[in-house]
N, CA, C and O atoms as a Tinker XYZ file with bonds, in Angstrom:
   392  protein
     1  N      0.840000   -1.177000    0.000000    73     2
     2  CA     0.000000    0.000000    0.000000    64     1     3
     3  C      0.891000    1.249000    0.000000    63     2     4     5
     4  O      1.972000    1.237000    0.589000    81     3
     5  N      0.451000    2.301000   -0.645000    73     3     6
     6  CA     1.263000    3.512000   -0.822000    64     5     7
     7  C      1.566000    4.197000    0.513000    63     6     8     9
     8  O      2.649000    4.753000    0.695000    81     7
     9  N      0.610000    4.158000    1.441000    73     7    10
    10  CA     0.847000    4.795000    2.739000    64     9    11
    11  C      1.949000    4.076000    3.507000    63    10    12    13
    12  O      2.746000    4.718000    4.192000    81    11
    13  N      2.000000    2.746000    3.400000    73    11    14
    14  CA     3.071000    1.984000    4.045000    64    13    15
    15  C      4.434000    2.386000    3.476000    63    14    16    17
    16  O      5.401000    2.540000    4.223000    81    15
    17  N      4.508000    2.554000    2.160000    73    15    18
    18  CA     5.760000    2.972000    1.527000    64    17    19
    19  C      6.168000    4.364000    2.002000    63    18    20    21
    20  O      7.343000    4.633000    2.252000    81    19
    21  N      5.177000    5.237000    2.120000    73    19    22
    22  CA     5.441000    6.591000    2.608000    64    21    23
    23  C      6.002000    6.541000    4.032000    63    22    24    25
    24  O      6.952000    7.257000    4.351000    81    23
    25  N      5.422000    5.706000    4.879000    73    23    26
    26  CA     5.885000    5.575000    6.265000    64    25    27
    27  C      7.320000    5.062000    6.292000    63    26    28    29
    28  O      8.141000    5.568000    7.056000    81    27
    29  N      7.633000    4.066000    5.470000    73    27    30
    30  CA     8.997000    3.531000    5.432000    64    29    31
    31  C     10.003000    4.602000    5.015000    63    30    32    33
    32  O     11.095000    4.690000    5.577000    81    31
    33  N      9.635000    5.401000    4.042000    73    31    34
    34  CA    10.538000    6.480000    3.610000    64    33    35
    35  C     10.706000    7.540000    4.702000    63    34    36    37
    36  O     11.797000    8.078000    4.890000    81    35
    37  N      9.625000    7.833000    5.415000    73    35    38
    38  CA     9.726000    8.800000    6.513000    64    37    39
    39  C     10.616000    8.259000    7.630000    63    38    40    41
    40  O     11.404000    9.000000    8.217000    81    39
    41  N     10.485000    6.957000    7.923000    73    39    42
    42  CA    11.313000    6.335000    8.953000    64    41    43
    43  C     12.787000    6.356000    8.547000    63    42    44    45
    44  O     13.663000    6.580000    9.383000    81    43
    45  N     13.053000    6.124000    7.268000    73    43    46
    46  CA    14.421000    6.172000    6.756000    64    45    47
    47  C     15.005000    7.570000    6.909000    63    46    48    49
    48  O     16.150000    7.732000    7.330000    81    47
    49  N     14.210000    8.579000    6.563000    73    47    50
    50  CA    14.682000    9.958000    6.666000    64    49    51
    51  C     14.897000   10.351000    8.129000    63    50    52    53
    52  O     15.838000   11.078000    8.447000    81    51
    53  N     14.033000    9.874000    9.006000    73    51    54
    54  CA    14.117000   10.216000   10.430000    64    53    55
    55  C     15.375000    9.649000   11.083000    63    54    56    57
    56  O     16.055000   10.340000   11.841000    81    55
    57  N     15.681000    8.384000   10.784000    73    55    58
    58  CA    16.836000    7.722000   11.404000    64    57    59
    59  C     17.416000    6.709000   10.433000    63    58    60    61
    60  O     16.996000    5.551000   10.432000    81    59
    61  N     18.385000    7.123000    9.593000    73    59    62
    62  CA    18.921000    6.234000    8.557000    64    61    63
    63  C     19.621000    4.989000    9.094000    63    62    64    65
    64  O     19.761000    4.004000    8.370000    81    63
    65  N     20.058000    5.017000   10.336000    73    63    66
    66  CA    20.803000    3.867000   10.852000    64    65    67
    67  C     19.931000    2.875000   11.616000    63    66    68    69
    68  O     20.463000    1.978000   12.269000    81    67
    69  N     18.620000    3.010000   11.552000    73    67    70
    70  CA    17.745000    2.075000   12.277000    64    69    71
    71  C     17.806000    0.698000   11.646000    63    70    72    73
    72  O     18.131000    0.562000   10.466000    81    71
    73  N     17.494000   -0.320000   12.428000    73    71    74
    74  CA    17.529000   -1.702000   11.961000    64    73    75
    75  C     16.222000   -2.134000   11.321000    63    74    76    77
    76  O     15.215000   -1.431000   11.402000    81    75
    77  N     16.248000   -3.287000   10.689000    73    75    78
    78  CA    15.051000   -3.808000   10.014000    64    77    79
    79  C     13.918000   -4.063000   10.995000    63    78    80    81
    80  O     12.755000   -3.809000   10.678000    81    79
    81  N     14.240000   -4.558000   12.174000    73    79    82
    82  CA    13.216000   -4.822000   13.183000    64    81    83
    83  C     12.517000   -3.527000   13.581000    63    82    84    85
    84  O     11.304000   -3.511000   13.792000    81    83
    85  N     13.269000   -2.460000   13.682000    73    83    86
    86  CA    12.686000   -1.163000   14.021000    64    85    87
    87  C     11.720000   -0.690000   12.932000    63    86    88    89
    88  O     10.664000   -0.135000   13.232000    81    87
    89  N     12.087000   -0.913000   11.666000    73    87    90
    90  CA    11.178000   -0.560000   10.565000    64    89    91
    91  C      9.884000   -1.362000   10.672000    63    90    92    93
    92  O      8.792000   -0.805000   10.556000    81    91
    93  N     10.007000   -2.661000   10.892000    73    91    94
    94  CA     8.828000   -3.519000   10.959000    64    93    95
    95  C      7.943000   -3.131000   12.143000    63    94    96    97
    96  O      6.722000   -3.051000   12.007000    81    95
    97  N      8.553000   -2.890000   13.299000    73    95    98
    98  CA     7.774000   -2.519000   14.487000    64    97    99
    99  C      7.102000   -1.162000   14.316000    63    98   100   101
   100  O      5.935000   -0.997000   14.672000    81    99
   101  N      7.831000   -0.194000   13.773000    73    99   102
   102  CA     7.261000    1.142000   13.585000    64   101   103
   103  C      6.156000    1.133000   12.538000    63   102   104   105
   104  O      5.154000    1.832000   12.686000    81   103
   105  N      6.332000    0.353000   11.488000    73   103   106
   106  CA     5.280000    0.249000   10.472000    64   105   107
   107  C      4.004000   -0.317000   11.086000    63   106   108   109
   108  O      2.906000    0.146000   10.778000    81   107
   109  N      4.147000   -1.315000   11.953000    73   107   110
   110  CA     2.982000   -1.883000   12.631000    64   109   111
   111  C      2.340000   -0.847000   13.552000    63   110   112   113
   112  O      1.114000   -0.744000   13.613000    81   111
   113  N      3.164000   -0.078000   14.270000    73   111   114
   114  CA     2.636000    0.935000   15.184000    64   113   115
   115  C      1.849000    2.008000   14.442000    63   114   116   117
   116  O      0.803000    2.448000   14.917000    81   115
   117  N      2.345000    2.436000   13.275000    73   115   118
   118  CA     1.696000    3.519000   12.534000    64   117   119
   119  C      0.497000    3.052000   11.708000    63   118   120   121
   120  O     -0.524000    3.738000   11.651000    81   119
   121  N      0.619000    1.881000   11.065000    73   119   122
   122  CA    -0.420000    1.488000   10.111000    64   121   123
   123  C     -1.143000    0.199000   10.467000    63   122   124   125
   124  O     -2.196000   -0.090000    9.898000    81   123
   125  N     -0.605000   -0.577000   11.389000    73   123   126
   126  CA    -1.204000   -1.858000   11.711000    64   125   127
   127  C     -0.812000   -2.958000   10.737000    63   126   128   129
   128  O     -1.321000   -4.075000   10.827000    81   127
   129  N      0.081000   -2.654000    9.813000    73   127   130
   130  CA     0.551000   -3.629000    8.839000    64   129   131
   131  C      1.742000   -4.379000    9.412000    63   130   132   133
   132  O      2.749000   -3.769000    9.770000    81   131
   133  N      1.634000   -5.698000    9.502000    73   131   134
   134  CA     2.734000   -6.497000   10.021000    64   133   135
   135  C      3.470000   -7.126000    8.839000    63   134   136   137
   136  O      2.867000   -7.812000    8.013000    81   135
   137  N      4.780000   -6.884000    8.770000    73   135   138
   138  CA     5.619000   -7.454000    7.720000    64   137   139
   139  C      6.893000   -7.999000    8.361000    63   138   140   141
   140  O      7.267000   -7.612000    9.469000    81   139
   141  N      7.544000   -8.896000    7.646000    73   139   142
   142  CA     8.792000   -9.467000    8.162000    64   141   143
   143  C      9.959000   -8.542000    7.831000    63   142   144   145
   144  O      9.849000   -7.640000    7.001000    81   143
   145  N     11.072000   -8.794000    8.504000    73   143   146
   146  CA    12.275000   -7.995000    8.234000    64   145   147
   147  C     12.781000   -8.244000    6.819000    63   146   148   149
   148  O     13.307000   -7.330000    6.184000    81   147
   149  N     12.632000   -9.456000    6.320000    73   147   150
   150  CA    13.093000   -9.742000    4.957000    64   149   151
   151  C     12.250000   -8.990000    3.919000    63   150   152   153
   152  O     12.763000   -8.610000    2.867000    81   151
   153  N     10.964000   -8.775000    4.209000    73   151   154
   154  CA    10.114000   -7.995000    3.302000    64   153   155
   155  C     10.582000   -6.543000    3.263000    63   154   156   157
   156  O     10.637000   -5.927000    2.199000    81   155
   157  N     10.916000   -6.008000    4.422000    73   155   158
   158  CA    11.431000   -4.631000    4.481000    64   157   159
   159  C     12.731000   -4.540000    3.681000    63   158   160   161
   160  O     12.920000   -3.608000    2.900000    81   159
   161  N     13.615000   -5.501000    3.878000    73   159   162
   162  CA    14.899000   -5.509000    3.171000    64   161   163
   163  C     14.693000   -5.591000    1.661000    63   162   164   165
   164  O     15.327000   -4.855000    0.906000    81   163
   165  N     13.800000   -6.492000    1.218000    73   163   166
   166  CA    13.511000   -6.625000   -0.220000    64   165   167
   167  C     12.926000   -5.334000   -0.782000    63   166   168   169
   168  O     13.252000   -4.937000   -1.901000    81   167
   169  N     12.066000   -4.684000   -0.010000    73   167   170
   170  CA    11.462000   -3.448000   -0.497000    64   169   171
   171  C     12.534000   -2.389000   -0.734000    63   170   172   173
   172  O     12.516000   -1.715000   -1.764000    81   171
   173  N     13.465000   -2.235000    0.203000    73   171   174
   174  CA    14.529000   -1.248000    0.007000    64   173   175
   175  C     15.437000   -1.620000   -1.162000    63   174   176   177
   176  O     15.996000   -0.738000   -1.813000    81   175
   177  N     15.589000   -2.913000   -1.433000    73   175   178
   178  CA    16.435000   -3.330000   -2.550000    64   177   179
   179  C     15.802000   -3.055000   -3.912000    63   178   180   181
   180  O     16.499000   -2.692000   -4.860000    81   179
   181  N     14.486000   -3.228000   -4.011000    73   179   182
   182  CA    13.843000   -3.189000   -5.337000    64   181   183
   183  C     12.818000   -2.085000   -5.529000    63   182   184   185
   184  O     12.192000   -2.033000   -6.588000    81   183
   185  N     12.616000   -1.209000   -4.571000    73   183   186
   186  CA    11.571000   -0.187000   -4.682000    64   185   187
   187  C     11.974000    0.980000   -5.584000    63   186   188   189
   188  O     11.115000    1.735000   -6.038000    81   187
   189  N     13.252000    1.131000   -5.843000    73   187   190
   190  CA    13.734000    2.292000   -6.583000    64   189   191
   191  C     14.529000    1.837000   -7.802000    63   190   192   193
   192  O     14.959000    0.685000   -7.858000    81   191
   193  N     14.730000    2.720000   -8.776000    73   191   194
   194  CA    15.501000    2.339000   -9.965000    64   193   195
   195  C     16.930000    1.890000   -9.630000    63   194   196   197
   196  O     17.484000    1.027000  -10.311000    81   195
   197  N     17.522000    2.474000   -8.586000    73   195   198
   198  CA    18.849000    2.068000   -8.143000    64   197   199
   199  C     18.670000    1.238000   -6.889000    63   198   200   201
   200  O     17.967000    1.653000   -5.968000    81   199
   201  N     19.298000    0.065000   -6.838000    73   199   202
   202  CA    19.133000   -0.810000   -5.683000    64   201   203
   203  C     19.622000   -0.117000   -4.416000    63   202   204   205
   204  O     20.695000    0.485000   -4.393000    81   203
   205  N     18.823000   -0.214000   -3.376000    73   203   206
   206  CA    19.197000    0.362000   -2.091000    64   205   207
   207  C     19.393000   -0.737000   -1.071000    63   206   208   209
   208  O     18.760000   -1.791000   -1.142000    81   207
   209  N     20.261000   -0.487000   -0.139000    73   207   210
   210  CA    20.534000   -1.459000    0.902000    64   209   211
   211  C     20.674000   -0.715000    2.217000    63   210   212   213
   212  O     21.041000    0.460000    2.233000    81   211
   213  N     20.386000   -1.389000    3.314000    73   211   214
   214  CA    20.530000   -0.766000    4.616000    64   213   215
   215  C     21.913000   -1.002000    5.200000    63   214   216   217
   216  O     22.167000   -0.637000    6.348000    81   215
   217  N     22.808000   -1.603000    4.433000    73   215   218
   218  CA    24.175000   -1.807000    4.896000    64   217   219
   219  C     24.922000   -0.490000    4.765000    63   218   220   221
   220  O     24.864000    0.163000    3.723000    81   219
   221  N     25.616000   -0.105000    5.814000    73   219   222
   222  CA    26.348000    1.158000    5.768000    64   221   223
   223  C     27.600000    1.006000    4.904000    63   222   224   225
   224  O     28.369000    0.066000    5.101000    81   223
   225  N     27.814000    1.910000    3.957000    73   223   226
   226  CA    29.037000    1.841000    3.164000    64   225   227
   227  C     30.231000    2.268000    4.014000    63   226   228   229
   228  O     30.080000    3.039000    4.962000    81   227
   229  N     31.394000    1.776000    3.680000    73   227   230
   230  CA    32.560000    2.113000    4.475000    64   229   231
   231  C     33.370000    3.276000    3.892000    63   230   232   233
   232  O     34.388000    3.660000    4.468000    81   231
   233  N     32.941000    3.834000    2.773000    73   231   234
   234  CA    33.704000    4.922000    2.162000    64   233   235
   235  C     33.333000    6.284000    2.745000    63   234   236   237
   236  O     34.208000    7.006000    3.224000    81   235
   237  N     32.074000    6.641000    2.714000    73   235   238
   238  CA    31.613000    7.912000    3.259000    64   237   239
   239  C     30.399000    7.630000    4.137000    63   238   240   241
   240  O     29.369000    7.179000    3.635000    81   239
   241  N     30.503000    7.886000    5.432000    73   239   242
   242  CA    29.362000    7.586000    6.300000    64   241   243
   243  C     28.193000    8.530000    6.031000    63   242   244   245
   244  O     28.376000    9.728000    5.816000    81   243
   245  N     26.986000    7.960000    6.048000    73   243   246
   246  CA    25.789000    8.769000    5.811000    64   245   247
   247  C     25.570000    9.779000    6.923000    63   246   248   249
   248  O     25.039000   10.864000    6.685000    81   247
   249  N     25.972000    9.430000    8.131000    73   247   250
   250  CA    25.696000   10.300000    9.261000    64   249   251
   251  C     26.781000   11.345000    9.497000    63   250   252   253
   252  O     26.824000   11.965000   10.560000    81   251
   253  N     27.650000   11.545000    8.524000    73   251   254
   254  CA    28.750000   12.496000    8.681000    64   253   255
   255  C     28.239000   13.907000    8.964000    63   254   256   257
   256  O     28.844000   14.635000    9.751000    81   255
   257  N     27.153000   14.293000    8.343000    73   255   258
   258  CA    26.652000   15.660000    8.480000    64   257   259
   259  C     25.409000   15.739000    9.352000    63   258   260   261
   260  O     24.576000   16.624000    9.160000    81   259
   261  N     25.274000   14.833000   10.300000    73   259   262
   262  CA    24.170000   14.933000   11.252000    64   261   263
   263  C     24.417000   16.135000   12.155000    63   262   264   265
   264  O     25.567000   16.517000   12.373000    81   263
   265  N     23.359000   16.731000   12.679000    73   263   266
   266  CA    23.517000   17.941000   13.503000    64   265   267
   267  C     24.465000   17.755000   14.689000    63   266   268   269
   268  O     25.251000   18.654000   14.989000    81   267
   269  N     24.406000   16.609000   15.370000    73   267   270
   270  CA    25.282000   16.435000   16.531000    64   269   271
   271  C     26.749000   16.314000   16.124000    63   270   272   273
   272  O     27.634000   16.753000   16.859000    81   271
   273  N     27.014000   15.719000   14.951000    73   271   274
   274  CA    28.400000   15.639000   14.466000    64   273   275
   275  C     28.910000   17.002000   14.024000    63   274   276   277
   276  O     30.068000   17.344000   14.263000    81   275
   277  N     28.054000   17.772000   13.385000    73   275   278
   278  CA    28.455000   19.124000   12.981000    64   277   279
   279  C     28.722000   19.988000   14.205000    63   278   280   281
   280  O     29.666000   20.779000   14.209000    81   279
   281  N     27.905000   19.847000   15.242000    73   279   282
   282  CA    28.097000   20.628000   16.462000    64   281   283
   283  C     29.446000   20.296000   17.107000    63   282   284   285
   284  O     30.143000   21.191000   17.584000    81   283
   285  N     29.811000   19.017000   17.121000    73   283   286
   286  CA    31.107000   18.624000   17.682000    64   285   287
   287  C     32.257000   19.181000   16.843000    63   286   288   289
   288  O     33.281000   19.585000   17.394000    81   287
   289  N     32.100000   19.206000   15.528000    73   287   290
   290  CA    33.143000   19.754000   14.659000    64   289   291
   291  C     33.318000   21.250000   14.903000    63   290   292   293
   292  O     34.445000   21.738000   14.978000    81   291
   293  N     32.202000   21.984000   15.028000    73   291   294
   294  CA    32.293000   23.419000   15.315000    64   293   295
   295  C     32.925000   23.663000   16.685000    63   294   296   297
   296  O     33.716000   24.592000   16.852000    81   295
   297  N     32.577000   22.833000   17.657000    73   295   298
   298  CA    33.170000   22.959000   18.993000    64   297   299
   299  C     34.684000   22.746000   18.933000    63   298   300   301
   300  O     35.442000   23.463000   19.586000    81   299
   301  N     35.120000   21.762000   18.149000    73   299   302
   302  CA    36.546000   21.484000   17.979000    64   301   303
   303  C     37.250000   22.663000   17.309000    63   302   304   305
   304  O     38.324000   23.080000   17.744000    81   303
   305  N     36.642000   23.199000   16.250000    73   303   306
   306  CA    37.246000   24.344000   15.562000    64   305   307
   307  C     37.299000   25.570000   16.465000    63   306   308   309
   308  O     38.262000   26.336000   16.418000    81   307
   309  N     36.276000   25.758000   17.281000    73   307   310
   310  CA    36.260000   26.872000   18.222000    64   309   311
   311  C     37.398000   26.724000   19.228000    63   310   312   313
   312  O     38.078000   27.698000   19.554000    81   311
   313  N     37.601000   25.506000   19.716000    73   311   314
   314  CA    38.687000   25.258000   20.662000    64   313   315
   315  C     40.051000   25.526000   20.005000    63   314   316   317
   316  O     40.927000   26.146000   20.607000    81   315
   317  N     40.215000   25.052000   18.768000    73   315   318
   318  CA    41.483000   25.275000   18.064000    64   317   319
   319  C     41.744000   26.749000   17.790000    63   318   320   321
   320  O     42.899000   27.172000   17.734000    81   319
   321  N     40.694000   27.528000   17.620000    73   319   322
   322  CA    40.877000   28.943000   17.306000    64   321   323
   323  C     41.509000   29.713000   18.458000    63   322   324   325
   324  O     41.971000   30.837000   18.260000    81   323
   325  N     41.541000   29.135000   19.654000    73   323   326
   326  CA    42.127000   29.802000   20.809000    64   325   327
   327  C     43.623000   29.508000   20.980000    63   326   328   329
   328  O     44.266000   30.036000   21.888000    81   327
   329  N     44.163000   28.670000   20.107000    73   327   330
   330  CA    45.576000   28.331000   20.184000    64   329   331
   331  C     46.335000   29.002000   19.042000    63   330   332   333
   332  O     45.787000   29.222000   17.962000    81   331
   333  N     47.585000   29.320000   19.292000    73   331   334
   334  CA    48.432000   29.837000   18.222000    64   333   335
   335  C     48.709000   28.691000   17.248000    63   334   336   337
   336  O     49.001000   27.579000   17.686000    81   335
   337  N     48.624000   28.939000   15.927000    73   335   338
   338  CA    48.782000   27.845000   14.955000    64   337   339
   339  C     50.098000   27.083000   15.080000    63   338   340   341
   340  O     50.126000   25.877000   14.837000    81   339
   341  N     51.188000   27.753000   15.453000    73   339   342
   342  CA    52.470000   27.051000   15.540000    64   341   343
   343  C     52.543000   26.129000   16.765000    63   342   344   345
   344  O     53.446000   25.298000   16.859000    81   343
   345  N     51.608000   26.270000   17.692000    73   343   346
   346  CA    51.607000   25.430000   18.889000    64   345   347
   347  C     50.737000   24.172000   18.734000    63   346   348   349
   348  O     50.791000   23.281000   19.582000    81   347
   349  N     49.958000   24.094000   17.688000    73   347   350
   350  CA    49.063000   22.951000   17.481000    64   349   351
   351  C     49.844000   21.821000   16.837000    63   350   352   353
   352  O     50.460000   22.009000   15.788000    81   351
   353  N     49.823000   20.657000   17.450000    73   351   354
   354  CA    50.523000   19.475000   16.933000    64   353   355
   355  C     49.498000   18.382000   16.654000    63   354   356   357
   356  O     48.578000   18.166000   17.443000    81   355
   357  N     49.661000   17.706000   15.547000    73   355   358
   358  CA    48.795000   16.594000   15.200000    64   357   359
   359  C     49.621000   15.321000   15.218000    63   358   360   361
   360  O     50.754000   15.298000   14.738000    81   359
   361  N     49.051000   14.264000   15.775000    73   359   362
   362  CA    49.772000   12.997000   15.836000    64   361   363
   363  C     49.105000   11.948000   14.971000    63   362   364   365
   364  O     47.881000   11.921000   14.836000    81   363
   365  N     49.908000   11.098000   14.394000    73   363   366
   366  CA    49.398000    9.991000   13.618000    64   365   367
   367  C     49.112000    8.835000   14.563000    63   366   368   369
   368  O     49.821000    8.652000   15.553000    81   367
   369  N     48.079000    8.054000   14.269000    73   367   370
   370  CA    47.718000    6.929000   15.148000    64   369   371
   371  C     48.869000    5.949000   15.324000    63   370   372   373
   372  O     49.081000    5.432000   16.420000    81   371
   373  N     49.604000    5.694000   14.264000    73   371   374
   374  CA    50.690000    4.714000   14.345000    64   373   375
   375  C     51.753000    5.132000   15.355000    63   374   376   377
   376  O     52.282000    4.301000   16.094000    81   375
   377  N     52.057000    6.421000   15.379000    73   375   378
   378  CA    53.097000    6.864000   16.310000    64   377   379
   379  C     52.604000    6.894000   17.743000    63   378   380   381
   380  O     53.417000    6.923000   18.667000    81   379
   381  N     51.306000    6.887000   17.952000    73   379   382
   382  CA    50.750000    6.934000   19.293000    64   381   383
   383  C     50.601000    5.542000   19.912000    63   382   384   385
   384  O     50.298000    5.431000   21.099000    81   383
   385  N     50.808000    4.490000   19.134000    73   383   386
   386  CA    50.576000    3.127000   19.611000    64   385   387
   387  C     51.831000    2.495000   20.212000    63   386   388   389
   388  O     52.067000    1.303000   20.012000    81   387
   389  N     52.609000    3.235000   20.917000    73   387   390
   390  CA    53.731000    2.681000   21.656000    64   389   391
   391  C     54.851000    2.303000   20.789000    63   390   392
   392  O     55.872000    1.819000   21.276000    81   391
């Protein structure tokens, strides 16, 4: 049903990292439609011209520009702005591992 599809898209937009069980439970809460997790997964795979998956890609995280991440980045930049540039040192992870 079209309303169920609309709800799934709204749930995706609201929280992209939610699990399949959360989609199924929320769909039941909103519409009374009970579906399995595999049905939700199949719908995301074949509902659009380009196949979609709920697996997070490892190249660019989807949540990179979430408001809480942006706030932390601004807080970090604000903190750095109080230091003289020649005093700021950056360390590589490899050199920090003993």
